[in-house]
C-alpha positions as CSV (number, residue, x, y, z in Angstrom):
1,X,0.0,0.0,0.0
2,X,1.2,3.5,-0.9
3,X,2.8,5.7,1.8
4,X,1.7,9.2,1.8
5,X,4.7,11.8,2.2
6,X,4.8,14.6,4.0
7,X,3.4,18.3,2.7
8,X,6.1,20.5,1.1
9,X,5.1,24.3,1.9
10,X,7.8,25.2,-0.9
11,X,6.1,23.7,-3.8
12,X,2.8,24.9,-5.7
13,X,0.1,22.4,-6.0
14,X,-2.5,23.5,-7.8
15,X,-6.1,21.6,-8.2
16,X,-7.1,19.6,-11.4
17,X,-9.0,22.0,-13.6
18,X,-12.7,21.0,-14.3
19,X,-14.2,21.5,-18.2
20,X,-18.0,21.3,-17.2
21,X,-18.8,19.3,-20.6
22,X,-16.2,16.8,-19.3
23,X,-17.5,14.0,-17.3
24,X,-13.6,14.1,-15.0
25,X,-11.7,16.5,-14.3
26,X,-8.3,17.1,-15.9
27,X,-5.3,15.5,-14.7
28,X,-2.6,18.0,-14.3
29,X,0.9,16.9,-13.5
30,X,1.3,19.6,-10.9
31,X,-2.1,18.2,-8.9
32,X,-0.9,14.7,-8.5
33,X,1.4,13.2,-10.4
34,X,4.4,15.0,-8.3
35,X,6.6,14.2,-5.0
36,X,3.0,12.9,-2.9
37,X,3.1,10.2,-4.9
38,X,6.9,8.8,-3.9
39,X,6.4,5.5,-1.7
40,X,2.9,3.7,-2.1
41,X,2.3,1.7,0.6
42,X,0.3,3.1,2.6
43,X,-2.8,4.3,0.3
44,X,-5.2,2.1,1.6
45,X,-4.2,2.7,5.1
46,X,-4.5,6.3,4.4
47,X,-7.8,6.0,3.1
48,X,-9.0,3.3,5.9
49,X,-7.7,5.9,8.4
50,X,-10.2,8.4,7.2
51,X,-12.9,6.4,8.5
52,X,-12.6,6.9,11.6
53,X,-11.5,10.5,11.3
54,X,-13.5,13.3,12.2
55,X,-15.3,15.5,9.6
56,X,-13.1,19.3,10.2
57,X,-16.5,21.1,9.8
58,X,-18.6,18.6,11.7
59,X,-15.6,19.4,14.8
60,X,-16.1,22.9,14.0
61,X,-20.0,23.1,14.7
62,X,-19.6,20.3,17.5
63,X,-17.4,23.1,19.5
64,X,-19.6,26.1,19.0
65,X,-22.3,24.7,20.1
66,X,-20.7,23.2,23.1
67,X,-20.0,26.8,24.0
68,X,-21.7,29.5,26.1
69,X,-24.0,32.1,24.0
70,X,-21.5,34.6,25.9
71,X,-18.3,32.7,24.3
72,X,-20.2,32.4,20.8
73,X,-20.8,35.9,20.9
74,X,-17.1,37.4,22.3
75,X,-15.7,35.0,19.2
76,X,-18.2,35.8,16.7
77,X,-17.1,39.5,17.2
78,X,-13.5,38.7,17.2
79,X,-13.3,36.0,14.3
80,X,-16.2,37.5,11.8
81,X,-17.7,34.3,10.0
82,X,-16.3,33.6,6.9
83,X,-18.8,32.1,4.2
84,X,-16.1,30.6,2.0
85,X,-14.5,28.6,4.5
86,X,-17.5,27.4,6.1
87,X,-18.3,26.1,2.4
88,X,-15.4,24.6,2.2
89,X,-15.1,22.8,5.6
90,X,-19.0,21.6,4.4
91,X,-16.9,20.1,1.2
92,X,-14.4,18.7,2.7
93,X,-17.0,16.9,5.0
94,X,-18.9,15.9,2.0
95,X,-16.0,14.5,0.5
96,X,-14.8,12.1,3.8
97,X,-18.4,11.0,4.0
98,X,-18.0,10.0,0.5
99,X,-14.9,8.1,0.9
100,X,-16.4,6.4,3.8
101,X,-19.4,5.4,2.1
102,X,-17.3,4.1,-0.6
103,X,-14.8,2.1,1.7
104,X,-18.0,0.2,3.6
105,X,-19.4,-0.5,0.0
106,X,-16.1,-1.6,-1.7
107,X,-13.9,-1.8,0.3
108,X,-11.6,0.8,-1.5
109,X,-12.1,4.5,-3.8
110,X,-11.8,4.5,-6.8
111,X,-9.7,7.6,-7.9
112,X,-12.7,8.2,-11.0
113,X,-14.8,8.5,-8.0
114,X,-13.6,11.0,-6.6
115,X,-12.6,13.0,-9.9
116,X,-16.9,13.0,-10.2
117,X,-17.2,14.6,-6.6
118,X,-14.1,17.4,-7.9
119,X,-16.1,17.5,-11.2
120,X,-19.4,18.3,-9.2
121,X,-18.4,20.3,-5.9
122,X,-15.0,22.3,-7.1
123,X,-14.9,25.3,-9.0
124,X,-13.3,25.5,-12.6
125,X,-10.4,27.9,-12.3
126,X,-8.0,25.5,-10.0
127,X,-8.4,27.7,-6.9
128,X,-6.2,26.0,-4.6
129,X,-8.1,25.9,-0.8
130,X,-8.5,22.4,2.0
131,X,-10.7,21.0,0.3
132,X,-9.0,20.9,-2.9
133,X,-5.7,19.4,-1.1
134,X,-7.7,16.8,0.7
135,X,-8.9,15.6,-2.9
136,X,-5.2,15.7,-4.3
137,X,-4.0,13.5,-1.3
138,X,-6.8,11.4,-1.5
139,X,-6.6,10.7,-4.9
140,X,-2.5,10.1,-5.3
141,X,-3.9,7.3,-2.6
142,X,-6.6,5.8,-4.5
143,X,-4.1,5.5,-7.3
144,X,-1.4,4.1,-5.9
145,X,-3.8,1.5,-4.3
146,X,-4.5,0.6,-7.8
147,X,-1.2,0.1,-8.5
148,X,-0.9,-2.1,-5.8
149,X,-3.5,-4.3,-6.5
150,X,-2.8,-4.4,-10.1
151,X,0.9,-5.4,-9.3
152,X,-0.6,-8.1,-7.1
153,X,-2.8,-9.6,-9.9
154,X,0.2,-9.2,-12.3
155,X,2.4,-11.3,-9.7
156,X,-0.2,-14.1,-9.1
157,X,-1.0,-14.4,-13.0
158,X,2.7,-15.1,-13.4
159,X,2.7,-17.4,-10.2
160,X,0.1,-19.6,-11.9
161,X,1.7,-19.1,-15.4
162,X,4.9,-20.8,-13.7
163,X,3.0,-23.5,-12.3
164,X,1.0,-25.1,-15.3
165,X,4.2,-25.1,-17.2
166,X,5.8,-26.9,-14.4
167,X,3.1,-29.0,-14.1
168,X,2.8,-29.8,-18.2
169,X,6.3,-30.0,-18.4
170,X,6.8,-32.7,-16.0
171,X,4.8,-35.1,-18.6
172,X,7.2,-34.6,-21.2
173,X,8.3,-37.9,-22.4
174,X,11.8,-37.6,-22.9
175,X,14.7,-34.6,-22.5
176,X,14.2,-33.1,-26.1
177,X,10.4,-32.9,-26.0
178,X,10.8,-31.1,-22.1
179,X,13.5,-28.8,-23.6
180,X,11.5,-28.1,-26.9
181,X,8.4,-27.2,-24.7
182,X,10.2,-25.2,-22.8
183,X,12.0,-23.5,-24.9
184,X,8.3,-22.6,-26.6
185,X,7.2,-21.4,-23.0
186,X,9.7,-19.4,-21.5
187,X,8.9,-16.4,-23.6
188,X,5.5,-16.3,-21.9
189,X,6.5,-16.8,-19.0
190,X,9.2,-13.8,-18.9
191,X,6.6,-11.1,-20.0
192,X,4.4,-12.4,-17.6
193,X,6.8,-12.0,-15.0
194,X,7.9,-9.1,-16.7
195,X,4.5,-7.1,-16.0
196,X,4.7,-8.0,-12.6
197,X,8.1,-6.1,-12.1
198,X,11.0,-8.6,-12.3
199,X,13.4,-8.0,-14.4
200,X,17.6,-8.1,-15.5
201,X,19.0,-10.6,-13.1
202,X,16.1,-11.5,-11.3
203,X,14.0,-12.5,-14.4
204,X,17.0,-14.3,-15.4
205,X,17.2,-16.3,-12.3
206,X,13.8,-17.0,-11.8
207,X,13.6,-18.5,-15.5
208,X,16.0,-20.6,-14.6
209,X,14.7,-21.9,-11.3
210,X,11.4,-23.2,-13.4
211,X,13.4,-25.2,-15.7
212,X,15.8,-26.6,-13.6
213,X,12.2,-27.2,-11.3
214,X,9.9,-29.1,-14.3
215,X,13.1,-31.0,-15.1
216,X,13.1,-32.2,-11.8
217,X,9.4,-32.9,-11.8
218,X,9.8,-34.9,-14.8
219,X,12.2,-37.2,-13.3
220,X,9.6,-38.0,-10.6
221,X,7.2,-38.6,-12.9
222,X,9.0,-40.5,-15.4
223,X,10.1,-42.7,-12.5
224,X,6.2,-42.6,-11.3
225,X,5.2,-43.8,-14.9
226,X,8.2,-46.9,-14.7
227,X,10.3,-45.4,-17.6
228,X,13.8,-45.3,-15.7
229,X,15.5,-44.3,-18.7
230,X,14.0,-41.2,-19.7
231,X,14.2,-40.7,-16.0
232,X,17.9,-40.5,-16.0
233,X,18.3,-39.0,-20.3
234,X,16.6,-36.2,-18.0
235,X,19.0,-36.2,-15.4
236,X,21.8,-36.0,-17.9
237,X,21.0,-33.5,-19.8
238,X,19.6,-30.8,-17.0
239,X,21.9,-32.0,-13.5
240,X,24.0,-29.5,-14.3
241,X,21.1,-26.7,-13.5
242,X,20.2,-28.4,-9.8
243,X,21.6,-27.6,-6.8
244,X,23.4,-30.4,-5.0
245,X,20.4,-31.1,-3.2
246,X,18.2,-31.5,-6.3
247,X,20.8,-34.1,-8.3
248,X,21.1,-35.9,-5.2
249,X,17.8,-36.7,-4.4
250,X,17.1,-37.4,-8.7
251,X,20.1,-39.3,-8.9
252,X,19.0,-41.3,-5.5
253,X,15.3,-42.2,-7.3
254,X,17.2,-43.3,-10.8
255,X,19.2,-45.7,-8.4
256,X,16.3,-46.8,-6.3
257,X,13.6,-47.3,-9.5
258,X,16.1,-48.5,-12.2
259,X,17.5,-51.5,-9.5
260,X,13.5,-52.0,-8.5
261,X,12.5,-52.4,-12.6
262,X,15.7,-55.0,-12.9
263,X,13.9,-57.2,-10.0
264,X,10.8,-57.1,-10.9
265,X,11.5,-58.3,-14.2
266,X,13.5,-61.3,-13.0
267,X,11.1,-61.8,-10.6
268,X,8.3,-61.9,-12.8
269,X,10.4,-64.5,-15.3
270,X,11.3,-66.5,-12.4
271,X,7.7,-67.1,-12.1
272,X,8.2,-70.0,-15.0
273,X,11.4,-70.8,-14.1
274,X,10.7,-72.5,-10.6
275,X,8.0,-74.1,-9.0
276,X,6.2,-70.9,-8.6
277,X,7.3,-70.8,-4.1
278,X,8.8,-67.4,-3.1
279,X,12.5,-69.6,-2.3
280,X,12.5,-70.8,-5.4
281,X,11.6,-68.0,-6.9
282,X,13.9,-65.9,-4.7
283,X,16.7,-68.1,-5.2
284,X,16.6,-68.1,-9.6
285,X,16.4,-64.7,-9.4
286,X,19.6,-63.9,-7.2
287,X,21.9,-66.4,-9.5
288,X,20.6,-64.3,-12.6
289,X,21.6,-60.7,-10.5
290,X,25.0,-62.1,-9.4
291,X,26.0,-61.8,-13.3
292,X,25.3,-58.3,-12.9
293,X,28.5,-56.1,-13.6
294,X,26.9,-52.9,-12.1
295,X,27.8,-53.0,-8.0
296,X,25.5,-50.0,-7.6
297,X,22.3,-51.6,-9.7
298,X,23.3,-55.2,-8.5
299,X,22.6,-53.9,-4.5
300,X,19.7,-52.1,-5.3
301,X,18.0,-54.8,-7.4
302,X,19.1,-57.3,-4.5
303,X,18.0,-55.1,-2.1
304,X,14.4,-55.3,-4.2
305,X,14.8,-58.7,-4.7
306,X,14.6,-59.8,-1.1
307,X,11.7,-57.4,-0.6
308,X,9.5,-58.8,-3.2
309,X,10.4,-62.5,-1.8
310,X,9.4,-61.2,1.4
311,X,5.7,-59.7,0.3
312,X,5.1,-63.3,-1.6
313,X,6.6,-65.2,1.3
314,X,3.8,-63.6,3.6
315,X,1.2,-63.6,1.8
316,X,1.3,-67.5,1.1
317,X,2.2,-68.0,5.2
318,X,-1.5,-66.0,5.6
319,X,-2.9,-68.3,3.3
320,X,-1.9,-71.1,4.8
321,X,-2.6,-70.2,8.5
322,X,-6.2,-69.6,6.6
323,X,-6.4,-72.6,5.1
324,X,-5.4,-74.6,8.8
325,X,-7.8,-72.6,10.7
326,X,-10.7,-73.7,8.1
327,X,-9.0,-77.3,8.9
328,X,-9.4,-76.6,12.8
329,X,-12.5,-75.6,12.5
330,X,-13.5,-78.3,10.1
331,X,-16.7,-80.3,11.5
332,X,-15.9,-83.7,10.8
333,X,-13.6,-85.6,8.4
334,X,-14.8,-84.9,4.8
335,X,-14.9,-81.7,5.0
336,X,-11.2,-81.1,6.1
337,X,-10.3,-83.7,3.4
338,X,-12.0,-81.2,0.7
339,X,-9.9,-78.6,2.6
340,X,-6.9,-80.2,1.4
341,X,-7.6,-81.5,-1.8
342,X,-8.9,-77.7,-3.4
343,X,-5.8,-75.9,-1.8
344,X,-2.6,-75.3,-3.5
345,X,-0.8,-73.6,-0.5
346,X,0.6,-76.3,1.0
347,X,3.6,-78.8,-0.6
348,X,3.2,-82.2,-0.8
349,X,4.9,-83.2,2.5
350,X,2.9,-80.5,4.3
351,X,-0.4,-82.1,2.5
352,X,0.3,-85.4,3.5
353,X,0.8,-84.5,7.2
354,X,-2.6,-82.6,7.7
355,X,-4.0,-84.7,6.1
356,X,-3.0,-88.0,8.8
357,X,-3.8,-85.2,11.1
358,X,-7.6,-84.9,9.9
359,X,-8.2,-88.0,9.7
360,X,-7.1,-89.5,12.7
361,X,-9.5,-86.7,14.5
362,X,-7.6,-87.5,18.2
363,X,-9.9,-85.5,20.7
364,X,-7.0,-84.3,23.3
365,X,-4.1,-82.6,23.9
366,X,-1.3,-82.2,26.2
367,X,-2.8,-79.2,28.2
368,X,1.5,-78.4,28.9
369,X,2.8,-79.5,25.5
370,X,0.8,-77.5,23.9
371,X,0.9,-74.3,26.1
372,X,5.0,-75.2,25.2
373,X,4.3,-74.8,21.2
374,X,2.0,-72.3,20.9
375,X,5.0,-69.5,20.4
376,X,7.4,-72.3,18.7
377,X,8.6,-71.7,14.8
378,X,9.0,-75.3,14.2
379,X,7.2,-77.0,12.4
380,X,8.9,-80.2,13.2
381,X,8.0,-79.7,16.7
382,X,4.3,-79.5,15.9
383,X,4.2,-82.6,13.7
384,X,6.8,-84.7,16.2
385,X,4.3,-83.7,19.0
386,X,0.9,-84.8,16.9
387,X,2.8,-88.4,15.8
388,X,3.7,-89.0,19.8
389,X,-0.2,-88.2,20.4
390,X,0.4,-84.8,22.3
391,X,-1.8,-82.4,20.3
392,X,-5.2,-83.0,19.0
393,X,-5.7,-82.9,15.0
394,X,-7.8,-79.8,15.6
395,X,-5.0,-78.4,18.2
396,X,-2.1,-79.5,15.5
397,X,-4.1,-77.4,12.7
398,X,-4.9,-74.3,15.5
399,X,-0.6,-74.2,16.1
400,X,-0.2,-74.3,12.9
401,X,-2.3,-71.5,11.8
402,X,-1.0,-69.7,14.6
403,X,2.8,-70.2,13.3
404,X,2.0,-68.6,9.9
405,X,0.5,-66.0,11.5
406,X,3.3,-65.0,13.0
407,X,5.9,-65.6,10.3
408,X,3.1,-63.3,7.8
409,X,3.8,-60.7,10.3
410,X,1.0,-60.9,12.5
411,X,1.4,-59.2,15.6
412,X,1.2,-61.2,18.8
413,X,2.4,-58.5,21.6
414,X,-1.2,-59.0,23.2
415,X,-1.3,-62.7,23.2
416,X,2.2,-62.7,24.9
417,X,1.3,-59.7,27.6
418,X,-2.1,-62.1,28.4
419,X,0.5,-64.9,29.1
420,X,2.2,-63.0,31.1
421,X,-0.9,-61.3,33.2
422,X,-1.9,-65.2,33.4
423,X,0.7,-66.4,34.8
424,X,1.1,-63.4,37.5
425,X,-3.3,-63.9,38.5
426,X,-2.3,-67.6,38.8
427,X,1.0,-67.1,41.4
428,X,-1.6,-65.2,43.6
429,X,-4.2,-67.8,43.5
430,X,-1.3,-70.2,44.6
431,X,-2.6,-72.8,41.7
432,X,-0.9,-75.9,41.7
433,X,0.8,-76.2,38.1
434,X,-1.4,-78.8,36.7
435,X,-4.3,-75.8,37.2
436,X,-2.3,-73.5,35.6
437,X,-1.5,-75.3,32.5
438,X,-4.7,-76.4,32.1
439,X,-6.4,-72.1,32.5
440,X,-3.7,-71.7,30.5
441,X,-4.4,-74.2,28.0
442,X,-7.9,-73.3,28.0
443,X,-7.1,-69.6,26.7
444,X,-5.1,-70.3,24.1
445,X,-6.7,-73.0,22.2
446,X,-10.4,-71.2,21.4
447,X,-11.1,-70.5,18.0
448,X,-10.5,-66.6,16.9
449,X,-8.0,-64.2,17.9
450,X,-7.3,-61.5,20.1
451,X,-10.7,-60.3,21.4
452,X,-11.7,-64.7,21.8
453,X,-8.7,-65.4,23.8
454,X,-9.7,-62.0,26.0
455,X,-13.5,-63.6,26.8
456,X,-12.0,-66.7,27.6
457,X,-9.8,-65.6,29.8
458,X,-12.4,-63.7,31.9
459,X,-14.8,-66.7,31.7
460,X,-12.0,-68.6,33.8
461,X,-11.4,-66.3,36.2
462,X,-14.6,-66.3,36.8
463,X,-15.2,-69.9,37.4
464,X,-11.9,-69.8,39.9
465,X,-13.7,-66.7,41.6
466,X,-17.2,-68.3,42.2
C-alpha cells in the first residue's frame, strides 16, 4: 500500500481544472503526479484511516454548540464568519463522507469516484483550497492503491503461469521433448514476470529456477511411470542446472528405480522358471542377478528382490494360516479332506501330514505341551508332538495356523502380555502347576483372535471366583 509523503510548503500544487462538458476533471501533473506519489505503500491505510477521522466541519460545529452563548458572541465579534471557509468545510465533510461510503461498499475508493466528486463540487478555475488539497491527496492514495492491486494481480498471474508450465512440462516423455516445450513456453513466462515487475538478473534467475524445477518434476514423473531410462536422460541433460540437493535426490531415486525395475523383471521371469514358491523364485532371481557387472545396480536390485520375496512369503503364510484354521474348524474328516484336495498352498509333505491329522481326528491334547508349543517356530516340533499323540488334530492345525500367522507378520504382543497376566494371576491365586496349565490351555486354544482369547480369560477367572 502507498505511503503518503509529507506536504512540502515550498512547492505550489494546483487542483485539477474542471471542464463542465467533461465527465471528470482534467489531470494536471502539478496536482497529483508529483512528490505526493513518492512511496506507495500506505494508500489503502490512509483511506482506511479516514473512516475513523472526524470531519473538520463537524468538529467546528460541535465546538460551537458546546460553547456558551456569551463565548460564542465574543468569538463572533473577534472572528467574523467567513462564508468561503464555511463552504470549504462543508465540502471537506462531504468528501470524507463519500470516501467512507465507498470504503464501506467496496473496501476501496477508485480515483474516478473522487474525480466525479471534484467535477461536481470544485470550481473550474483551479483555486487551491483545503478541500481541494484533501481531494488531491486522496486521489493520489487511491491511484497508488490501484497500482498496488494491479501489481499483485500480475504477480499472481505470473505464478499461475509458472505452475502451469511446470506441471505440464513434467509430463514430457523425453529430455528432447521437455527442452522443446520449455523453449516455446519461456517467452510467455518471461512476459508475465516482466509485467509483474521482475527484470534483469532476477528475471534470468526466476526462469532458470522454473526450468530446473520442471526438469526435476519430469524425472519424478518418469519414475512413477516406470520409465527409468527417460528419467536418466532428463537427469543427464539438466543436472548442471540443479542444486546439489536436487541432484542427489534425483540420482538416488533413479538408482532405486532402476534396481527395482531390474528386480521386478527377474521376479516375473522366475514364475515360469521355477515351481512358483517364493524360496525357489528368490534363489533363481539371485542367480541371474549375480552376473550383473554394475555393482550399484546389483546392490539396489538385490534389495528390491529381497523385498519382493518377503512379500510373497508373507502372502503365502497368510493363505496357509487360513487353510489350517479352516481345517481346525471343519465339522468332520470328510469336510477337512475336501479342503485339502482343493488347496494349493501346502507342499506334498505338509499336505500328507495335514491329511493324517484330519483322518485321525484325535480329540485330546496335552495342555502343557500345547502351551509350550504355542509360540514355537518349528514345524518339525509340531509334527513330532502330533505323531507322539501329544496334540489333537484340531490343536495341531490351530498351532500351524498360529505359526504361519506369526511368519506373515501378525502382531502377537497382546497374546504374550495375556500369558504374563495369567502367570501373575495363577501365582497370586496359588494354583497348582496342573491347574495353571489347564487355565492357559483353555484360553490359548479357543478359536478366533485376541478378542476371543480375552473373553475366555475372563470366563476362566470367573469360574475360579465362584
